[in-house]
C-alpha positions, -999 to 999 in steps of 0.1 A, spaced: 129 222 -461 122 197 -490 90 191 -509 79 162 -525 57 163 -553 38 131 -571 34 140 -606 2 149 -605 9 179 -579 4 161 -549 21 164 -516 38 140 -503 56 148 -474 86 173 -466 116 168 -447 145 190 -436 177 194 -460 195 190 -436 182 153 -425 195 141 -463 233 147 -476 226 137 -511 195 122 -531 206 84 -528 197 93 -489 166 107 -494 155 80 -522 163 54 -494 142 71 -469 113 78 -489 116 39 -495 120 30 -465 95 54 -446 71 63 -477 67 26 -493 78 38 -525 95 11 -548 137 10 -540 156 39 -551 167 20 -581 132 24 -594 127 57 -579 137 92 -606 136 128 -587 131 155 -604 140 189 -602 120 216 -627 119 187 -653 156 176 -649 165 143 -634 189 139 -602 220 112 -599 221 96 -570 253 115 -558 243 153 -567 241 169 -530 211 186 -522 220 214 -500 239 225 -535 213 226 -556 201 250 -533 199 291 -546 218 313 -517 184 336 -513 163 297 -510 156 282 -479 132 252 -498 134 231 -525 106 210 -544 115 182 -561 93 156 -582 91 117 -577 88 93 -611 78 60 -600 98 35 -633 92 2 -639 117 -25 -649 133 -23 -679 131 -42 -707 168 -65 -710 186 -80 -727 200 -120 -725 236 -105 -721 224 -83 -695 211 -104 -673 242 -127 -676 261 -93 -670 248 -94 -639 251 -128 -623 289 -126 -637 290 -87 -616 275 -104 -590 299 -135 -585 329 -118 -591 321 -87 -570 320 -59 -595 295 -39 -576 300 -12 -598 286 -29 -631 256 -42 -604 250 -3 -593 245 4 -631 226 -23 -640 202 -24 -610 200 17 -624 180 7 -655 163 -3 -627 169 -41 -639 147 -66 -619 168 -80 -594 159 -116 -595 156 -124 -635 151 -159 -639 171 -160 -673 197 -149 -651 205 -179 -631 230 -198 -639 232 -238 -653 228 -242 -614 202 -223 -608 222 -196 -586 205 -161 -590 229 -134 -585 224 -129 -547 232 -170 -542 269 -156 -564 274 -129 -546 268 -145 -506 292 -177 -525 318 -151 -533 310 -131 -502 308 -97 -516 291 -76 -495 288 -44 -509 271 -69 -536 243 -87 -519 239 -57 -499 234 -37 -535 210 -66 -541 192 -72 -515 182 -28 -518 171 -39 -554 145 -65 -533 164 -100 -546 150 -122 -525 166 -139 -497 148 -172 -497 146 -185 -533 171 -220 -542 187 -231 -568 184 -266 -585 201 -280 -550 178 -264 -526 208 -242 -513 197 -208 -506 218 -177 -507 228 -183 -469 238 -217 -468 263 -203 -503 270 -178 -473 275 -206 -445 291 -226 -466 321 -204 -480 327 -184 -444 311 -156 -458 297 -134 -417 296 -100 -432 274 -119 -456 252 -137 -437 251 -110 -417 233 -91 -438 210 -120 -451 194 -128 -412 193 -88 -409 173 -87 -439 153 -116 -425 166 -143 -443 152 -178 -427 179 -197 -409 158 -231 -411 156 -237 -444 177 -274 -456 188 -276 -491 181 -315 -505 202 -332 -487 182 -318 -453 211 -298 -447 207 -262 -428 228 -235 -431 237 -242 -394 251 -283 -398 269 -262 -433 286 -241 -411 296 -266 -383 305 -288 -408 330 -270 -418 338 -262 -387 332 -215 -399 328 -211 -361 319 -167 -370 290 -178 -391 267 -205 -368 277 -173 -337 257 -150 -362 232 -182 -370 228 -191 -338 219 -156 -320 194 -151 -355 177 -182 -331 187 -214 -359 172 -245 -342 207 -264 -332 187 -304 -334 180 -299 -370 192 -337 -389 199 -338 -423 193 -368 -445 212 -389 -427 203 -385 -388 230 -358 -384 227 -329 -367 254 -298 -367 266 -305 -330 271 -346 -341 293 -332 -374 312 -306 -359 324 -329 -331 326 -362 -357 353 -330 -376 368 -317 -351 352 -286 -349 357 -279 -309 355 -245 -308 320 -249 -330 316 -274 -306 315 -252 -276 287 -234 -294 268 -256 -301 267 -268 -261 263 -237 -247 229 -231 -267 215 -259 -256 221 -287 -287 220 -319 -274 
């Protein structure tokens, strides 16, 4: 049995060790079931010594022990430099998951305003545009905001839809990203995906309940744009979904 205590000595929870592979899995469970911050802001201690996320919990048991006591510490975001903020944005864009993980472990706010590029894009937007699902997942796990927009009104979901990165689109939708936000030209993620013929993305957005009848600023719907640009498979999907 694994007993988790606050530093004050208050008992938080007890969990069967067999259900937890490592410290990372434990932190994720504490976040999901007990409302603690994401794992990047948790520090688990055994006898005052911090445990790395990769530590196997069963391996920490002595041969004659059946239970383990750990203490949990919640830490605030660190003060980081301008260079580190830009490193996060660049690592997200280039798909460097190891670098993103290391920066988030400082812990670093996944949404620092200073990390936005000249176009107002956040690290999550850059990861969505670049199509690196692992990086997008890390940023979402750290609590990155899903529906903020850049200076053109584009969100992370719009960037993923534009680029045709269906795996990232699926991650964002699962995380609760809003489907029907529009950019400064009135284009939603669905309108953009239909226009560009991103069939798999259109399917995901329709399954998530995206509105098929919204118009962009020129009055064109997803169906009109798909038909105009010869995106026949997308037209079929939209018609089957009831688009007019």
